[in-house]
C-alpha positions in Angstrom: -0.1 -0.1 0.0 1.5 3.4 -1.0 1.2 6.4 1.2 -1.0 9.2 -0.2 0.7 12.6 -0.4 -0.6 15.6 1.4 -1.1 19.0 -0.2 -1.4 22.1 1.9 -4.1 24.6 1.0 -3.6 28.4 1.3 -5.9 31.1 0.1 -6.3 34.8 0.7 -10.0 34.2 0.8 -9.9 33.2 4.3 -7.8 34.4 7.4 -4.1 33.3 7.3 -3.4 30.4 9.7 -0.9 30.8 12.5 2.6 29.4 11.5 2.0 26.0 13.1 -0.9 24.7 11.1 -2.6 24.9 7.7 -5.9 26.3 6.5 -6.5 23.0 4.9 -5.0 19.8 3.7 -5.9 17.6 0.8 -5.3 13.9 1.3 -6.5 11.5 -1.4 -10.0 12.6 -2.3 -10.7 14.3 0.9 -10.1 17.9 2.1 -9.7 18.8 5.8 -10.2 22.4 6.9 -8.9 23.7 10.2 -11.2 25.3 12.7 -12.3 28.7 11.4 -13.3 31.7 13.3 -15.6 34.5 12.2 -12.8 36.8 11.0 -12.8 39.0 7.9 -9.8 38.0 5.8 -9.5 41.6 4.5 -9.4 43.4 7.9 -8.1 40.5 10.1 -10.9 41.4 12.6 -13.9 39.6 13.9 -17.1 40.3 12.0 -19.3 42.5 14.2 -22.9 41.5 14.9 -24.3 38.2 16.1 -23.2 34.6 16.1 -25.2 34.3 12.9 -23.0 36.9 11.2 -20.0 35.2 12.4 -21.2 31.7 11.4 -21.9 33.1 7.8 -18.3 34.5 7.6 -16.9 31.2 8.9 -18.8 29.1 6.3 -17.8 31.5 3.5 -14.1 31.3 4.6 -14.3 27.5 4.7 -16.0 27.5 1.2 -13.1 29.6 0.0 -10.6 27.2 1.3 -12.5 24.3 -0.2 -12.5 26.1 -3.5 -8.8 26.3 -3.4 -8.9 22.5 -3.5 -11.5 22.4 -6.2 -14.5 21.6 -4.1 -17.2 23.4 -2.1 -19.5 23.2 0.9 -21.9 21.2 -1.5 -19.4 18.4 -1.0 -19.0 18.7 2.8 -19.2 15.4 4.6 -18.7 16.5 8.3 -18.6 19.7 10.2 -17.8 20.3 13.8 -19.3 23.4 15.5 -17.9 24.8 18.8 -20.0 27.4 20.7 -19.0 29.1 23.9 -22.7 29.5 24.8 -25.3 26.9 23.8 -28.1 29.5 23.9 -26.6 30.6 20.5 -27.4 27.2 19.0 -30.7 28.3 17.3 -29.1 31.5 16.0 -26.0 29.6 14.6 -28.3 27.0 13.0 -30.3 29.7 11.3 -27.1 30.9 9.4 -25.8 27.4 9.0 -29.0 26.1 7.4 -28.7 28.7 4.5 -25.5 27.0 3.3 -27.0 23.4 3.5 -30.5 23.8 2.1 -30.4 21.2 -0.7 -28.9 17.8 -1.5 -27.3 15.5 1.1 -26.6 17.5 4.2 -23.3 16.8 5.9 -23.1 15.1 9.3 -22.4 17.5 12.1 -21.4 17.7 15.8 -22.1 20.8 17.8 -20.7 21.1 21.3 -20.3 23.8 24.0 -16.9 24.7 25.0 -15.5 26.8 27.8 -13.7 29.2 25.6 -12.3 29.5 22.0 -9.1 31.3 20.7 -9.1 35.1 20.7 -12.4 35.4 22.5 -14.4 33.8 19.7 -17.9 32.6 20.4 -18.2 30.2 17.4 -15.7 28.0 15.5 -16.3 25.5 12.8 -14.1 22.8 11.1 -14.9 20.8 8.0 -14.2 17.8 5.9 -15.3 17.6 2.2 -14.7 15.2 -0.7 -13.3 16.3 -4.0 
């Protein structure tokens, strides 16, 4: 069995990663996207507004990373959502649902966490196929 080669993904359509991880990695016919925060890649600042606004930005950023690999959220297989306050679950779901309103929806996990990097209130990571 031969080892599959990994390809790092990098796009300006999403915030730059810290130096010790990648925005995303392609391995075989799968794309894995690092946890993404609601940061505008042009300003480097959190999107103002609600968890829904930041969820929308996160999914746009993830879609841009997936596009760099030649795929999109339409091919998402699994997403993991992290919230610092589960009372934002319905608000996050409202924004999330707009991205997955047709076809086979990806599987998903949503958990509450004590805190997220840089004081974020929502983070999402994704896996998709090419």
